[in-house]
N, C-alpha and C positions, 0 to 999 in steps of 0.2 A: 592215354595215361591211365593210371589206376589209383584207387584209394584203398587203404588197408585199415580196418577198424578192429580194435580189440576192446574188451571191457575188463577192467581190473576191479575186483571185489575184495574188501577187507571188512571184517566185523570185529568190534572190540571183544577181546578175550584176554584172560591172564596168560602170561608166558608160561610154558610147560615146566621150566626149571627155575625161573626167577619170578615168583608171584608179585614182586613189587613193581614189575613193569608189564608191558603189553606184549601180546603175541605178534610176531612179524609175519605170520602166515597169511597168505592171500591166494586168490584164484585168478588166473588169467584166462578169460574166455576168448578164444580166437574164432569160434563159430558156435552155433547152437549145440553142436555135438562134441566139440573139442574144448576141453578144459585142461589147463596146465597148473598143477599145484605148485606154488612158488612160496618163497620166503626170502628174508635177507640172507646174506652169506653167514656162515657159522661164526665168523669173526665179529659179526655185528648182531649176535643173538638170534640168528636164523636157524632153521631146521635143516640138518644135513641131508635128509631124505627128499628134500624138495629143491627145485631149480631156483637159483638166485638170479637177480637181474644181470649180474656180470656174466654168468654162464649163458644166459639167454642172448646177450649181446655177442659173445664169442661164437655161440652156435648159429646165430643169424648170419654172421660174417662167413663162417666156414660153410654153411649150407648154400649161401648165395654164390660163393666162389665155386663150389662143387657143381651146382646146377649150370652155371655159365660154362664151366669147363666141359661138362658132359655135352652141352649143345655144340660147343666148338669142335670137340672130338668127333661127334657124329657128323657134323658138316664137312669134316676133312676125311671121312671114311674110316675112322677108328672105332671099333666096337669095344666099349669098356665093360668088363665083367664085374669088377668090384672097385669101389672107391671108399677109402676110409681116411679119416683125418683126426689125429689126436691134437686138436688145437689148444693153445694155452694163452690165456689173457693175464696180464699183470696189472694190478692196481698199485699206483704210486702216489706219493704226496706231491702236490704241485708247489712250485716255488712261492707262488702267491697265496698259498693256503688251500686247504681242501684236498680231495682225492679225485683221481680219475683213472680210467682204464688207459694206461699210457702205451701199452704195447700188446699186440696180438700176433702170435706166431702160428701159422698154419703148417701142418706137417702131413700133407696129402700123400697117400700111397695108392697108386693106381695099377690095376691089372687089366690087360687087354685080352680079348678073346679072338680078335680078327687076325688074319695073316698079316695085314698091314699094321705095323707097330711104329710108333714114333721113336726116333733115336733120342739121345739125351738132349740135344739142342732143340729138337722139335717139341719135346715134352716141356722143356723150359719155356719156350715161346707160348705154348698152350696155356700154361699157368700164368705167364705174364699177361696175356690177353684176357684171361678169366679175371685176374685181379683188376685190370683196367676197366672191364665191363661190369663188374659187380656193383649193384646199386648200393649195397651197404658200405662197401669200401669207399665209394664215392661220397658217402654221407657222413663219414666220421673223420676226426683229426688224429685219431690214434695211429701210431706207427704200426704198419702191418708188414710182416715178413712172411715169405713163402719158402719153406725149405723143401725142395724137390729131392726125393731120394729113392 
């Protein structure tokens, strides 16, 4: 098994456009050399030029799915040349109050460079297996849809 450690840092500072409140800007350290500038979502007084937690969740799911898909494709003899995903997460209000990321839709687009290429059914199966194997998908209660196109 594995363990994954991050350090989140925030320091008190006035908000850039609303001085009566605090800055939502923070830094996520994923390793000594990798720092992710982050903030709250713009709707919650965050900075648009920085990653917000909801985007990081969506990117974690999309990345996990992609990495699992690539491993499955390679194992079945398919060479992937490009993989892109315009993934979308939706924040909704819960019936019992509060908000949550209620839905994430993955929109993977895959190009293959090998002579062996999956047909539509095989591609669907690869994505289904990638979803079932993705650690992040197995860790959240959010509805996840994969639109293969």
